[in-house]
LOLO-54965 format. One record per residue (C-alpha): residue in three letters; chain; x, y, z. Coordinates in nm, 3 decimals. Example, Ala and Ser with C-alpha at 12.3 -4.5 7.8 and 13.67 -1.06 7.14 Angstrom:
BEGIN
code | unit | east | north | up
ala | A | 1.230 | -0.450 | 0.780
ser | A | 1.367 | -0.106 | 0.714
END
This chain:
BEGIN
code | unit | east | north | up
met | A | 14.404 | 3.197 | -0.153
asn | A | 14.459 | 2.936 | 0.175
lys | A | 14.683 | 2.669 | -0.043
lys | A | 14.794 | 2.295 | 0.162
thr | A | 14.969 | 1.973 | 0.104
lys | A | 14.806 | 1.702 | 0.029
ala | A | 14.660 | 1.464 | 0.302
pro | A | 14.774 | 1.161 | 0.417
ser | A | 14.516 | 0.905 | 0.344
val | A | 14.406 | 0.803 | 0.638
gly | A | 14.108 | 0.663 | 0.878
ile | A | 13.832 | 0.458 | 0.964
ser | A | 13.905 | 0.066 | 0.872
gln | A | 13.655 | -0.113 | 1.132
ile | A | 13.375 | 0.009 | 1.332
gly | A | 13.226 | -0.202 | 1.616
val | A | 12.917 | -0.029 | 1.774
ser | A | 12.738 | -0.201 | 2.113
ile | A | 12.335 | -0.069 | 2.222
pro | A | 12.234 | -0.144 | 2.524
arg | A | 11.922 | -0.393 | 2.493
his | A | 11.678 | -0.259 | 2.673
phe | A | 11.455 | 0.083 | 2.581
ile | A | 11.170 | 0.343 | 2.701
ser | A | 10.932 | 0.434 | 2.508
val | A | 10.933 | 0.759 | 2.513
glu | A | 10.610 | 0.841 | 2.403
glu | A | 10.522 | 0.637 | 2.784
leu | A | 10.767 | 0.831 | 2.981
ala | A | 10.687 | 1.159 | 2.801
lys | A | 10.332 | 1.066 | 2.914
lys | A | 10.470 | 1.028 | 3.255
arg | A | 10.616 | 1.345 | 3.309
lys | A | 10.350 | 1.486 | 3.180
leu | A | 10.505 | 1.667 | 2.845
pro | A | 10.223 | 1.801 | 2.609
pro | A | 10.124 | 1.518 | 2.354
gly | A | 10.325 | 1.512 | 2.070
tyr | A | 10.613 | 1.666 | 2.185
ala | A | 10.843 | 1.399 | 2.277
ile | A | 10.802 | 1.241 | 1.902
lys | A | 10.635 | 1.514 | 1.688
gly | A | 10.825 | 1.846 | 1.815
leu | A | 11.211 | 1.597 | 1.863
gly | A | 11.196 | 1.330 | 1.677
val | A | 11.238 | 1.038 | 1.906
phe | A | 11.066 | 0.693 | 1.988
gln | A | 11.310 | 0.490 | 2.236
ala | A | 11.585 | 0.566 | 2.477
arg | A | 11.844 | 0.323 | 2.517
thr | A | 11.907 | 0.247 | 2.867
pro | A | 12.153 | -0.013 | 3.019
tyr | A | 11.973 | -0.207 | 3.201
gln | A | 12.103 | -0.529 | 3.413
ser | A | 12.393 | -0.397 | 3.197
ser | A | 12.672 | -0.106 | 3.198
ile | A | 12.817 | 0.134 | 2.976
glu | A | 13.174 | -0.049 | 3.036
asp | A | 13.011 | -0.407 | 2.913
leu | A | 12.876 | -0.189 | 2.617
ala | A | 13.240 | -0.087 | 2.542
val | A | 13.375 | -0.392 | 2.521
glu | A | 13.130 | -0.560 | 2.295
ala | A | 13.195 | -0.210 | 2.095
leu | A | 13.552 | -0.329 | 2.084
arg | A | 13.539 | -0.736 | 1.956
lys | A | 13.393 | -0.686 | 1.696
ile | A | 13.676 | -0.483 | 1.524
asp | A | 14.089 | -0.588 | 1.514
tyr | A | 14.242 | -0.416 | 1.844
gln | A | 14.471 | -0.672 | 1.944
asp | A | 14.763 | -0.480 | 1.762
val | A | 14.702 | -0.173 | 1.864
gln | A | 14.888 | 0.011 | 2.078
arg | A | 14.747 | 0.388 | 2.161
phe | A | 14.357 | 0.370 | 2.268
tyr | A | 14.192 | 0.763 | 2.205
ile | A | 13.851 | 0.768 | 2.419
gly | A | 13.582 | 1.029 | 2.431
thr | A | 13.278 | 1.045 | 2.726
glu | A | 13.150 | 1.157 | 3.009
ser | A | 13.027 | 0.946 | 3.177
asp | A | 13.305 | 0.983 | 3.440
ser | A | 13.245 | 1.018 | 3.761
asp | A | 13.585 | 1.014 | 3.794
ile | A | 13.812 | 1.375 | 3.816
ser | A | 14.101 | 1.166 | 3.810
lys | A | 14.174 | 0.834 | 3.665
pro | A | 14.009 | 0.793 | 3.341
phe | A | 13.766 | 0.620 | 3.276
gly | A | 13.916 | 0.424 | 2.969
val | A | 14.088 | 0.202 | 3.243
lys | A | 13.831 | 0.002 | 3.339
ile | A | 13.729 | -0.077 | 2.968
ile | A | 14.158 | -0.089 | 2.834
asn | A | 14.292 | -0.239 | 3.134
arg | A | 14.067 | -0.397 | 3.315
arg | A | 13.818 | -0.563 | 3.139
leu | A | 14.033 | -0.600 | 2.836
lys | A | 14.355 | -0.709 | 3.067
leu | A | 14.576 | -0.450 | 2.803
thr | A | 14.860 | -0.231 | 2.934
ala | A | 14.833 | 0.020 | 2.711
ile | A | 14.777 | 0.375 | 2.796
pro | A | 14.407 | 0.497 | 2.771
phe | A | 14.415 | 0.878 | 2.657
gln | A | 14.101 | 1.055 | 2.726
tyr | A | 13.917 | 1.348 | 2.591
lys | A | 13.662 | 1.549 | 2.735
phe | A | 13.462 | 1.819 | 2.541
ala | A | 13.073 | 1.738 | 2.620
cys | A | 12.968 | 1.535 | 2.281
leu | A | 13.280 | 1.650 | 2.053
gly | A | 13.480 | 1.375 | 2.292
gly | A | 13.424 | 1.120 | 2.064
leu | A | 13.527 | 1.324 | 1.738
glu | A | 13.816 | 1.447 | 1.925
ala | A | 13.958 | 1.072 | 1.997
leu | A | 13.888 | 1.006 | 1.608
ile | A | 14.162 | 1.262 | 1.513
ser | A | 14.394 | 1.229 | 1.758
ala | A | 14.427 | 0.900 | 1.598
cys | A | 14.439 | 0.962 | 1.292
glu | A | 14.762 | 1.218 | 1.414
tyr | A | 14.928 | 0.964 | 1.593
ser | A | 14.912 | 0.698 | 1.281
val | A | 15.048 | 0.954 | 1.047
ala | A | 15.287 | 1.049 | 1.228
his | A | 15.414 | 0.600 | 1.289
gln | A | 15.468 | 0.538 | 0.986
gly | A | 15.094 | 0.415 | 0.946
lys | A | 15.039 | 0.224 | 1.291
pro | A | 14.664 | 0.178 | 1.376
ala | A | 14.511 | 0.300 | 1.654
ile | A | 14.159 | 0.313 | 1.803
ala | A | 13.899 | 0.590 | 1.897
leu | A | 13.637 | 0.428 | 2.090
ala | A | 13.351 | 0.669 | 2.225
val | A | 13.098 | 0.513 | 2.513
asp | A | 12.782 | 0.724 | 2.686
arg | A | 12.499 | 0.722 | 2.873
ser | A | 12.248 | 0.990 | 2.928
ile | A | 12.044 | 1.068 | 3.214
tyr | A | 11.842 | 1.400 | 3.334
gln | A | 11.735 | 1.448 | 3.655
glu | A | 11.317 | 1.386 | 3.604
thr | A | 11.267 | 1.757 | 3.712
glu | A | 11.418 | 1.819 | 3.365
pro | A | 11.192 | 1.595 | 3.099
ala | A | 11.233 | 1.778 | 2.831
ala | A | 11.594 | 1.674 | 2.853
glu | A | 11.470 | 1.335 | 2.959
val | A | 11.288 | 1.181 | 2.708
thr | A | 11.610 | 1.255 | 2.520
gln | A | 11.827 | 1.032 | 2.666
gly | A | 12.063 | 0.737 | 2.513
ser | A | 12.325 | 0.511 | 2.545
ala | A | 12.579 | 0.332 | 2.325
ala | A | 12.946 | 0.256 | 2.191
val | A | 13.148 | 0.329 | 1.910
ala | A | 13.459 | 0.156 | 1.863
met | A | 13.703 | 0.198 | 1.562
arg | A | 14.006 | 0.156 | 1.367
val | A | 14.158 | 0.405 | 1.255
glu | A | 14.501 | 0.323 | 0.993
met | A | 14.654 | 0.477 | 0.672
asn | A | 14.476 | 0.368 | 0.334
pro | A | 14.216 | 0.354 | 0.541
lys | A | 13.815 | 0.080 | 0.433
leu | A | 13.580 | 0.273 | 0.488
leu | A | 13.692 | 0.647 | 0.520
ile | A | 13.913 | 0.893 | 0.423
leu | A | 13.921 | 1.210 | 0.697
asp | A | 14.087 | 1.534 | 0.588
tyr | A | 14.155 | 1.623 | 1.004
gln | A | 14.421 | 1.914 | 0.890
gly | A | 14.153 | 2.044 | 0.702
met | A | 13.897 | 2.073 | 0.954
gly | A | 13.721 | 2.397 | 1.056
gln | A | 13.654 | 2.470 | 1.423
tyr | A | 13.477 | 2.702 | 1.702
ala | A | 13.520 | 2.710 | 2.062
thr | A | 13.382 | 2.949 | 2.299
asp | A | 13.259 | 2.953 | 2.682
ile | A | 12.909 | 2.894 | 2.728
asp | A | 12.760 | 2.731 | 3.010
asp | A | 12.471 | 2.610 | 2.831
phe | A | 12.556 | 2.255 | 2.914
arg | A | 12.809 | 2.131 | 3.214
val | A | 12.783 | 1.803 | 3.486
pro | A | 12.903 | 1.979 | 3.798
val | A | 13.096 | 1.727 | 4.053
ser | A | 12.777 | 1.790 | 4.270
ser | A | 12.506 | 1.683 | 4.064
phe | A | 12.725 | 1.393 | 3.859
pro | A | 12.559 | 1.160 | 3.734
phe | A | 12.268 | 1.496 | 3.604
pro | A | 12.371 | 1.769 | 3.324
val | A | 12.283 | 2.140 | 3.436
val | A | 12.136 | 2.233 | 3.119
asn | A | 11.958 | 2.526 | 2.979
gly | A | 11.754 | 2.478 | 2.797
gly | A | 11.670 | 2.783 | 2.603
leu | A | 12.075 | 2.879 | 2.528
thr | A | 12.159 | 2.515 | 2.421
lys | A | 12.003 | 2.523 | 2.078
pro | A | 12.130 | 2.869 | 1.975
ala | A | 12.506 | 2.770 | 2.101
tyr | A | 12.475 | 2.475 | 1.916
leu | A | 12.361 | 2.603 | 1.605
glu | A | 12.601 | 2.950 | 1.604
cys | A | 12.937 | 2.640 | 1.680
gln | A | 12.802 | 2.477 | 1.368
lys | A | 12.818 | 2.801 | 1.160
lys | A | 13.146 | 2.963 | 1.251
ala | A | 13.314 | 2.589 | 1.224
leu | A | 13.129 | 2.554 | 0.887
glu | A | 13.302 | 2.951 | 0.860
asp | A | 13.648 | 2.833 | 0.963
trp | A | 13.656 | 2.540 | 0.747
lys | A | 13.562 | 2.774 | 0.436
arg | A | 13.866 | 2.938 | 0.475
asn | A | 14.083 | 2.663 | 0.551
asn | A | 13.951 | 2.513 | 0.179
ser | A | 13.900 | 2.797 | 0.006
glu | A | 14.046 | 2.602 | -0.299
ile | A | 13.745 | 2.461 | -0.260
ile | A | 13.480 | 2.718 | -0.233
glu | A | 13.660 | 2.889 | -0.498
lys | A | 13.579 | 2.635 | -0.797
leu | A | 13.258 | 2.608 | -0.634
asn | A | 13.172 | 2.948 | -0.722
lys | A | 13.313 | 2.976 | -0.991
arg | A | 13.055 | 2.703 | -1.097
gly | A | 12.778 | 2.890 | -0.886
lys | A | 12.762 | 2.600 | -0.715
thr | A | 12.798 | 2.569 | -0.273
phe | A | 12.964 | 2.295 | -0.077
leu | A | 12.545 | 2.258 | -0.012
glu | A | 12.589 | 2.041 | -0.315
met | A | 12.965 | 1.931 | -0.301
phe | A | 12.875 | 1.669 | -0.010
asn | A | 12.673 | 1.342 | -0.071
phe | A | 12.572 | 1.375 | 0.298
phe | A | 12.564 | 1.593 | 0.613
ile | A | 12.632 | 1.401 | 0.944
met | A | 12.557 | 1.640 | 1.244
his | A | 12.546 | 1.585 | 1.646
ala | A | 12.197 | 1.426 | 1.721
pro | A | 12.073 | 1.551 | 2.050
phe | A | 11.771 | 1.495 | 1.957
pro | A | 11.725 | 1.425 | 1.554
lys | A | 11.525 | 1.778 | 1.514
ile | A | 11.733 | 2.023 | 1.594
val | A | 11.971 | 1.880 | 1.296
glu | A | 11.670 | 1.935 | 1.104
trp | A | 11.692 | 2.358 | 1.220
ala | A | 12.070 | 2.350 | 1.120
ser | A | 11.989 | 2.225 | 0.803
ala | A | 11.777 | 2.443 | 0.721
met | A | 12.012 | 2.723 | 0.920
phe | A | 12.339 | 2.620 | 0.656
trp | A | 12.044 | 2.665 | 0.348
arg | A | 11.968 | 2.996 | 0.499
his | A | 12.343 | 3.093 | 0.487
glu | A | 12.409 | 2.973 | 0.150
lys | A | 12.094 | 2.983 | -0.056
pro | A | 11.889 | 3.278 | -0.059
lys | A | 12.114 | 3.512 | 0.016
gln | A | 11.894 | 3.726 | 0.224
lys | A | 12.013 | 3.910 | 0.499
glu | A | 11.970 | 3.772 | 0.866
his | A | 11.717 | 4.038 | 1.102
leu | A | 11.804 | 3.843 | 1.385
ser | A | 12.162 | 3.715 | 1.402
leu | A | 12.222 | 3.361 | 1.650
ala | A | 12.531 | 3.585 | 1.897
glu | A | 12.181 | 3.787 | 1.983
cys | A | 11.948 | 3.429 | 2.105
ile | A | 12.311 | 3.366 | 2.333
lys | A | 12.227 | 3.643 | 2.465
asp | A | 11.872 | 3.689 | 2.526
asn | A | 11.764 | 3.353 | 2.491
asn | A | 11.439 | 3.460 | 2.425
leu | A | 11.449 | 3.490 | 2.097
phe | A | 11.533 | 3.237 | 1.914
lys | A | 11.153 | 3.157 | 1.859
glu | A | 11.132 | 3.446 | 1.647
tyr | A | 11.493 | 3.263 | 1.545
lys | A | 11.318 | 2.991 | 1.495
lys | A | 11.045 | 3.079 | 1.289
glu | A | 11.259 | 3.152 | 1.023
leu | A | 11.431 | 2.833 | 0.992
asp | A | 11.083 | 2.677 | 0.992
lys | A | 10.959 | 2.884 | 0.662
ile | A | 11.339 | 2.714 | 0.516
arg | A | 11.166 | 2.344 | 0.616
lys | A | 10.868 | 2.428 | 0.428
leu | A | 11.083 | 2.561 | 0.074
pro | A | 11.023 | 2.215 | -0.133
glu | A | 11.384 | 2.259 | -0.237
phe | A | 11.493 | 2.251 | 0.144
gln | A | 11.263 | 1.967 | 0.145
lys | A | 11.466 | 1.761 | -0.186
phe | A | 11.816 | 1.851 | 0.015
phe | A | 11.715 | 1.713 | 0.357
ile | A | 11.482 | 1.397 | 0.235
gln | A | 11.862 | 1.304 | -0.012
lys | A | 12.143 | 1.405 | 0.232
val | A | 12.040 | 1.439 | 0.586
lys | A | 11.756 | 1.243 | 0.711
pro | A | 11.954 | 0.892 | 0.599
thr | A | 12.249 | 0.987 | 0.878
leu | A | 11.890 | 0.974 | 1.159
lys | A | 11.787 | 0.611 | 1.061
tyr | A | 11.857 | 0.536 | 1.377
asn | A | 11.889 | 0.832 | 1.610
ser | A | 11.552 | 0.809 | 1.686
tyr | A | 11.542 | 0.447 | 1.808
ile | A | 11.851 | 0.512 | 2.057
gly | A | 11.777 | 0.825 | 2.166
asn | A | 12.097 | 1.087 | 2.253
ser | A | 12.410 | 0.901 | 2.297
tyr | A | 12.647 | 1.172 | 2.379
thr | A | 13.024 | 1.108 | 2.239
cys | A | 12.843 | 0.843 | 2.015
ser | A | 12.552 | 1.000 | 1.862
ile | A | 12.775 | 1.153 | 1.498
phe | A | 12.869 | 0.818 | 1.525
ile | A | 12.555 | 0.664 | 1.489
ser | A | 12.484 | 0.890 | 1.235
leu | A | 12.721 | 0.835 | 0.991
ile | A | 12.701 | 0.418 | 1.027
ala | A | 12.386 | 0.470 | 0.891
val | A | 12.533 | 0.680 | 0.620
leu | A | 12.817 | 0.449 | 0.571
glu | A | 12.573 | 0.108 | 0.540
lys | A | 12.435 | 0.269 | 0.182
ala | A | 12.780 | 0.505 | 0.054
lys | A | 12.934 | 0.431 | -0.242
glu | A | 13.310 | 0.478 | -0.354
gly | A | 13.409 | 0.855 | -0.367
gln | A | 13.116 | 1.026 | -0.191
glu | A | 13.204 | 1.327 | 0.016
ile | A | 13.036 | 1.264 | 0.359
ala | A | 13.020 | 1.614 | 0.608
ile | A | 13.073 | 1.569 | 0.928
ser | A | 13.016 | 1.795 | 1.174
gly | A | 13.055 | 1.769 | 1.573
tyr | A | 12.936 | 1.990 | 1.848
gly | A | 12.976 | 1.990 | 2.213
gly | A | 12.806 | 2.228 | 2.503
gly | A | 13.031 | 2.449 | 2.694
ala | A | 13.070 | 2.512 | 2.394
gly | A | 13.227 | 2.396 | 2.085
ser | A | 13.223 | 2.227 | 1.704
ile | A | 13.435 | 2.081 | 1.479
cys | A | 13.374 | 2.019 | 1.067
leu | A | 13.535 | 1.806 | 0.879
lys | A | 13.553 | 1.617 | 0.554
gly | A | 13.466 | 1.257 | 0.488
thr | A | 13.528 | 1.047 | 0.141
val | A | 13.409 | 0.745 | 0.088
ala | A | 13.700 | 0.396 | 0.045
arg | A | 13.725 | 0.258 | -0.272
asn | A | 13.529 | -0.110 | -0.310
ile | A | 13.310 | -0.041 | 0.019
asn | A | 13.104 | -0.248 | 0.159
phe | A | 13.027 | -0.201 | 0.494
lys | A | 12.783 | -0.393 | 0.696
ser | A | 12.709 | -0.293 | 1.070
asp | A | 12.493 | -0.523 | 1.308
leu | A | 12.330 | -0.208 | 1.457
ser | A | 11.948 | -0.305 | 1.210
val | A | 11.945 | -0.572 | 1.403
gln | A | 12.060 | -0.494 | 1.783
val | A | 11.744 | -0.201 | 1.731
lys | A | 11.540 | -0.425 | 1.586
lys | A | 11.590 | -0.726 | 1.924
gly | A | 11.535 | -0.415 | 2.111
lys | A | 11.330 | -0.522 | 2.476
lys | A | 11.116 | -0.288 | 2.672
leu | A | 11.099 | -0.177 | 2.955
ser | A | 10.810 | -0.103 | 3.166
phe | A | 10.830 | 0.180 | 3.348
ala | A | 10.913 | 0.105 | 3.731
gln | A | 11.205 | -0.114 | 3.615
tyr | A | 11.306 | 0.212 | 3.435
glu | A | 11.270 | 0.363 | 3.779
gln | A | 11.486 | 0.126 | 3.974
trp | A | 11.706 | 0.144 | 3.666
arg | A | 11.777 | 0.549 | 3.739
lys | A | 11.794 | 0.480 | 4.091
lys | A | 12.085 | 0.227 | 4.108
glu | A | 12.247 | 0.456 | 3.844
ile | A | 12.205 | 0.791 | 4.111
END
């Protein structure tokens, strides 16, 4: 039995979020790139791709930070994969140039997982320094080659700033009991030679995403064996334990696939005829693996689980796109807007390359969280395709 000391009460007290005002219609983009009808909306679950047209991700980061208290903070942790400089951290442009602060930005890089790494480090800092506050900032924009339209339609952009401290007002994070898994897989990378465009292996990234999530969850279970044993004695699984399940959402449909995967491993207790490890070795096998997930997605019991505990987390993602390190926090904002005191949230991040982190969050007392994200989404301004192409040329 794995006994661990009581986790300190540390986590998020404030969240500020900023998304670009402008967006491109994903349906229109898909047509221009000659993708099959329904591929983006029905197949991936995306509607709009937020684009920092006539602005920058530095602007987004500054705006998000100014929505929270940061003036008394001495430690800033930043997760991003939009940094073109392999030496000087992108955070200098935000913390030091734009905000005129002298604090050193601590920057993380593990694709979309970097924001969650920054948040965990902010928690560790606060605990180690007698409750001093820290800031975790995730900021990104995704952009893909037009020769890879299946990826291009998932583009997005955002910045999320979080004030982290002891006795948090929004969410307590049990980072000490987290589950983790990493392995060297080239499903996603951004070589200097191709920046800002990633090199994506679409056939590999889907099974890699699911496998890393599964392995990190297994590690979480080992690190929280007392919780699992109590659930087992009651005939329950972790699916019943959590009120919400938040996962990194490169596109919303993959979150549904992951939910079906977790359900398959926890509920039916059936032996796999095909493993994700096999799919990673031979990407062509994933179509067969997904057929099993699709069967589970049709089960009434699964649909009830998904609608109650997962779908609410995806409230905004379809209207923003894949904002990389910010994506999981966009989902967290949606949950905190409706969560109640004491409810438990499973948080599972993913970064291409590839790795995952799973941890538990508990909604703090007297929560009364309201963000302006819904207003930002409603005030979105649609770009013409010509304007979108103009922005792309500027980014290159």
